[in-house]
C-alpha positions, 0 to 999 in steps of 0.5 A: 960567896956561894952561888944562890939557887932559887928556892923551891916549895917541892910542890911542881917540878921545873920545866928545863925546856926553852919556851916556844917562841911563837905564840898559840894560834887561835883556832877559827873555823873554815870559811864557805867560799862562794866567789873567786873574788872572796878566795882572792881576798882570804889568800892574799898575803901581807906580813902582818897578816900571817894569821890571816892567811892561815885561816884562809889556807884552812878554808882553802883546804876544806874547799879543795878537798869537797872538790877532790873527795866529795864527787856526789856533792851537788854544789861541786860543779859550782865550786870548780868553776870558782877554783877554775876563775881564781886559777884563771885570774892569777893566770892573766895577772902572771901573764901581764908581768912576765916576771910575775909569778903564778899564785904570788901570794903563796910563793911570797908567804912560802918565802917569808916564812923561810926567812923567818923560820916560821915552819907553821906557815911554811908547812901550811903554804907546801901543804895546800899547794901539794893539795891543789896540784892534786885537786887540779890533776883530777880536772882536765879543764885545769890542766893548764894552770897545773902546768903553770904552777909546776913551772913556777915551782920549778923556779930556782927560789921555789926549788930552793924552798923546797929542797930546804924543806925536804932536807930539814932536820929529822924531827921536823916531819911536819916541814918535810912531808908536804914538800915530799908531797908537792914533789910527788904531785909535780912528777905525777901531774898529767902521767908524768907530763912534767916528770922529766923536767922535774928530775933535771933540777935533781940537785934540788928535788932529788938529792940521793942522800936526802931521799935515802934519809927520808926513807928511813924516817919511819912513823913517830906520830900520827898521820903518814910518815916522812917514809911514806911520803918519800916512798910515794915520791920515789915510786912516782919516779919510778913510774913516770921518768924515762929509762935513763933517769930510772937507771940513774936512781937505781944506781944509788944503792943507798936509797934502794937499801933504804927503800928495802930495809924499812919495809917491815915498817910499811903498812899493808897498802903501801907494801902493795903499791911498792911491790906493784910499781917495782914490778911495772915500772922496773922489772918489766921495763925491757929498757932497763939493763938486766944488771941494773935489775939484779942490782936492785933486787940484791940479797940485801933487798930480798932480806928486806922483803922477807923481814917485812913478811915475818913482821906481818906473820908475827903481828896480831891485829889489836881490833880482831880483823886480820884482813889487813895483815893478810893482804900484807902477807899475800902482797909480799909473798906473791912478790917474792915468788914472783921474782925468784920465777920469772927469769925476764925480771932480772934475778932469775937465771935459767938453770938446771942439773949441770953446774956452770962450766959444763955447757961445753961437754953437754953440748958435744962430748969430746969435740977435740978428740980423736975418737979412734985413738981415744980410750973409752973411760966412760963418764971417768973421762969427763973432767968435771963430772966427779968435782961436785962433792959437797958443794956446787957452783951455781948461776943464781947466786942471790937465790942461793943466798936468800935460800939459806935464810928462809925457815922452811920447818917453821913457816909455810909461807916461807916454805913455799917460797923456798919450794918456788925457788927450787922449782924455778931454779933447780940448781939451788936444791943441791947447793942448798943441802950442801950448804946446810950440811950437818946443820940440817939434822933430821934425827927423828924425834916427835917435835914441831921442828921435826915435823916442819922439816918432814914436811919441807923435805917431802915437799922438796923431793916432790920438786919436778926435775927440769926438761932435759935436766937443764939442757936447751932443746934436747939431751945433752951427750952427758948425764947430770953428775950424780951427786947433783941428782941424788940431792934432788931425789933423796937429799943429804939429810936423808941418810940411810942411817936415819931413814932406818932409824925413823923406820923402827920408831914406835911413834907411828907418825915418824914412820909414816913420814919416813914412808912416805918421803921414800915413796915420792923419792922412789917415784922421782927415781923412776921418772929421772931414770926413764929420762935416762933411758930415752936420752940413751936410746938416743945415742948417747951411751954415757946416759946408760952408765950415769943410770947405773951410778945413780941407781948405786948411789940411791941405794946407799941412801935408802933403807936396806930392803930388809929394814923395810920388810921388818917395818912391814911386819911389825905393823899391825893389821889394824893400822890400815894407813900405815900398812898401805903406805909401807906396802907402796914402798916395798913395791917401789923396791920391786919395781924400781930397784930390783937388784936391792930388792932381792937381796932379801927374800920376802915371802910375799905369798903369806902377806897376799894370802892375809890381804886377799882375806881382809879384803874378802871379809871387808864389805864394799861399802866400808871406808877401810875397802879401798886401803885394803884394796891398795894394799892388796895391789900393792902386794900383787905387784910384788908378787908379779915381780918375784920369781917365786910367786905361785899363781895356781896354787892354794896357799893358807886360808884362801879358798882359791888360788891367787889368780882365781881370788884375784879374778873374783875381786876384779868382777865384785869390785865397784865400778867407781873404784880405781883399783879394778883397773889395776886388778884387770891389768894384773890379771891381763899380765898373768893371762898372756903370760901363760896364754890362757886367753887369745891375744888377737882380738881388738878388745882383750877376752879378760873383759869378757871373763871378768863381765861373766862373773859379774853379779846381776839380778837374776844370776850370782856366781857360786863358791862352787863355779870359782873352784871349777874355774880354778881347777880349769886354770890349773889344768891349763897351766900344767898341760898347755900343749894338750889343750892346744891340740884339743883346739886345733882338733875342734877347728879341724887342723893346725892351720885353721887360722880361727880365733878361740881362747884356749880356756874354752876347750878346758872348760868344755872337757871338764863341764861333764864332770860337774854332774857331781856337784849338786844341781844348783852349783852345776846350773851355776856353772852351766849359767856362767859357761853360757854367759862366757861363750856369748861374751867371747863372741862379743870380743870378736872370737870365732862364731862358728867355733863357739856355735859348735861348742854349744851344740855339743853341750845341749844342756847349756841355757840360753843367754842373750848377748844383747842383755850382756853387752852393757856388763862388758861395755862397763868392764872395758869403759872402767880400764879406759877411763882409769887408763886415761885418768892415770895416764893424763894428757900423754893418753892420746899419744900412748894410744898412737904409739900403740899403732906405731911399728915395732922398734927393730934395731940394728946390729951393733957396730964394733968400736975401734978402740977396746979398753976393756982388754985392760980395764978389768985389772984396775978394778976389783972383781966385783966392781968389773962384774957389776960394771960389765967389763968382764962382759966387754972382754968376753965380747973382744973374742968375736972382733974382727981384729985378730990381735984383739981376739988374741989379747982377749984370750990371753986376758981371760986366762989371766981373769980366771986366776984372778977369779980363782983367788977371789972371795966372790961367792959364785967364783967357782961356776964363774971359773968354770965358765971362763974355763970352757970358754977359753978351751972352746976358743983354744980348740977351734978350727981354724984357730982364733988367730984366723977366725972369730968366735961367733957372737952367738957363742960370746954374747951367750957367755955373758948371759950365762955370766950374768945367770950364775950370779943370781941364783934365783934366776929361773934359767940358773939350773939349765945354764949350770946343767949345759956347763957340766955337759963337757969343757968344750961347747959345740958352737955350731949347735949352740943355738939350736940346743937352746931352742930345743931345750926351752921349747920342747922340754919341761921348764925347771918352774911351772910358769917359766916356759914362755919365759924361758923361750924369750930368754933364748930368743933375746940372746939370739937377737943379741948374738946375731951381728955378722953372717957368721951368726946366721950360718949357726941359725939355719941348721937342724931347722933352728929358724923354722922352729923360731918362726913356728912359735909365732902360731902358738896361740898361747904365746905372749906377746914378748915372744912374738915380738922376739921372733919378729926381731929375730927375723929382722936382725937376720936380714939386717946382717946379710941373710935376707937370702937365706931367710927366702930360700931356706925358711920361706920368710916371704910365705910366712910374712903373708900368712901373718898378713892374713891372719892379721896377728901383727900390726901392718906397720911392723910387717911393712918394715920387716918385709922391706928389710927383707926385700933390700937384702936379697940377692936377686940373681940367687933367688931368680935361680933357685925359685927359677923366677918365680919368686921375683914378683914377691921380691919386687 
């Protein structure tokens, strides 16, 4: 017989769920409570009065909420008294019976609910107990009742009830949450008074697996979720437990995992509370070990925080109020930045550009190596230096892994976080780009992703490098690996191919991004090289080699200068922003990597002419004026670096020479324009180089020159005036000696010691010829010259000479210096304020450095080992020339060791054969130089085996070798003429020959007179290393000629400093006595002191050096005792 089914009419669907066993509860309104007795009756428990108890609990809940939340309720004090009476009565009852429980009605009802599986009753009782504890915690006078209640809840029976409720099935949120609230209030009560006792019963109160499970129960209905209550309970333990309990909790990885994995499901307020508690209760708690903190903030934990950030970023508020989302994002970002940038919080380990394992070498290079026997292999001797190609080990492994998960191209918040990590842990930068590798493509295409990448790369390059590159308190003996340094300056995605391709794009935005990234990369490279130079100056020779390698690596990644020049020429003149950016980039090429810049000839004069013409046609109030001035400023710096720049010749459509045009712009630039200071500084450098104005007064006379051309209400400079000034400057540059003689004649002799700019004598000669001008133009010139004389008087030039000039020119108008003084102050203050602005905090230290004595250097000491004798054979000729191996080999001819000299002579002959067979463009000149050097050594008497070649000759050979490889060098023609004189050098006359050629003869280039002299002085300084070299400087009055250069009014500061260094070097190698007896150097120092053209501290250092090296017996005999007082 088949099974029969119930019939259905199809009008309703049968419900297969099991019907509820408990009848529906009628909702009864809460009862107002007026006495403790009434409260006792409402909360009394009997097994047949469960519903009455639930109704009483509802009334009690309303009663407690009024006390807890309604602070302004007028009946609140009365209700507090009722509550205290109720609690006190329960306390007295418990005191009479030692075995009795506190608030027994609640405890019995809770136990009964547990026995009968009445979840609703259990939930009501646990909820009201939690609310009662929370209310008592706010009432100071009820503190004892709370302690008594917690002790009752800590009994075994109640703990079993709590544990059973907390571990209830997942769907019973109404049972789990109240018990979690009870535990939270127990731990938090009275600032954690009972927290330790609660955790001591952790088998019931803190079962780790149950806590972790509850942390994963996210919100499924209305009201706070189980996770929210579990998080509050966990955070309460973090706040109030001792260090032992905290460490024990943190060791439970599944709890920490559950806490962070579901942060994305928490509200903004919950996140704020979580992060704040983790920071104060865990991360800043110094009693918790660092290892425990690191285990807590693991890579997975950071991933959970990041997921929360992305959830808030992707969520849109349904009400349109984004304040909650903003709070959540802000809290998450702040927490990530905090733990990633604060070493004391356990995650971040201090690092720099030195990888782990390099500390021993950076502290003291080759401690265990006998330096007398070791070969000088430079950075190749450092075993770890070249290991980090394409990968690098890091100390911050967690941050390294976390950084790879961030998306800086898609999210501004994640980009900021990653940049914060880069700043705090610089080692991550190289590791980040090495790990990305080919995945990080920067192929130029105008998409949102590419723009995001470009913005991130730009900011990444701007991250400052760490102090001492990560060493502790001083520069290490070895520089950081170049492979790591270059990733911090020009990261791996920015290859030469991609950057060149970006420059050649038709999209202006792509080109602009590429140019801006390159500019900041050059600026950072410049700062890094400055730090390398400081470290090298401290006596660490490897840093100089590190600089060379870093520049070479940078040049391999940045575009060739020809591509930048092509991009500069391609940009339209109307595209002001682009034009200024690329001209800035070109400027950086010439300033930071001049060797790379000079690979391509760039006719800056044409671009400079166009830029100056545009600036003159744009009004100063135009919005484009500032950009035009910046572009001009960059081109002027390029022109200053360019060897072929002609400052004194009119070019193109310019009315005046570039110098005069720049002078005019400086006078016309508004006071608030920062470029005005740059113009004045450029003018100052050109003026100093050519000796146009004196350099002895405290206030530079260039300020007076500019102020004399400034407009005012009564006078304005005309074009005829600038033409006159232009012609005077041209005459002075072409014939400086003539006008110096005129100045001496005007002052009454060559030893007058009076201060006056030589430009004044040129104007004095040329003003009579202005009679051919129109009357207004001549009047304009005379007015300017009168203003100029008065302003020079204010700067400190000789008043008598200036008055004499006025007497010779009776038609000069009278000008009041009082009226001109504000204009002069304005120019001076503009320079000073801008210098302070650009110098920043270091400005005050820079001013102090101006008062420091000149940095003299002692002669270098010869090393015991000479690896350069064979090093050149292991490399190609070009590499040996570039690395200085050939220079070191030549200097071995001047070694004290005869065997070294003989080996060097033989090696040079072998090198000549290698040069002759090479394909080097300059091989003929190099072969000729080496051949003449070899013949000179061969013809020495006594021979090279018995005496060394003077360093004057060997250093000259190294300098000539460098010049022969650079045909654009201003000394190239004269060096070649000297090499063509004959096959053997007259070493005894070598120094005097070059002094005469540079001082007495016309320079090969019009404006390189003082540059040639400075070059000769520099090679004499480098070549004066022994007493043998001093003997080459004394014959034929060579040393006197050098000292006389200092008295030239037009001598630039670089030449004067070089003269002082020559005198110091001669004294340092044992020539002090010869300086006194042959050149009268002590009298020369006295004269310099009286004239005041040398800093007093510098003179004191030099005088002390001379006195320390004097042979008192010889000086006494020579001077017949007259000089002993001076020597003393």
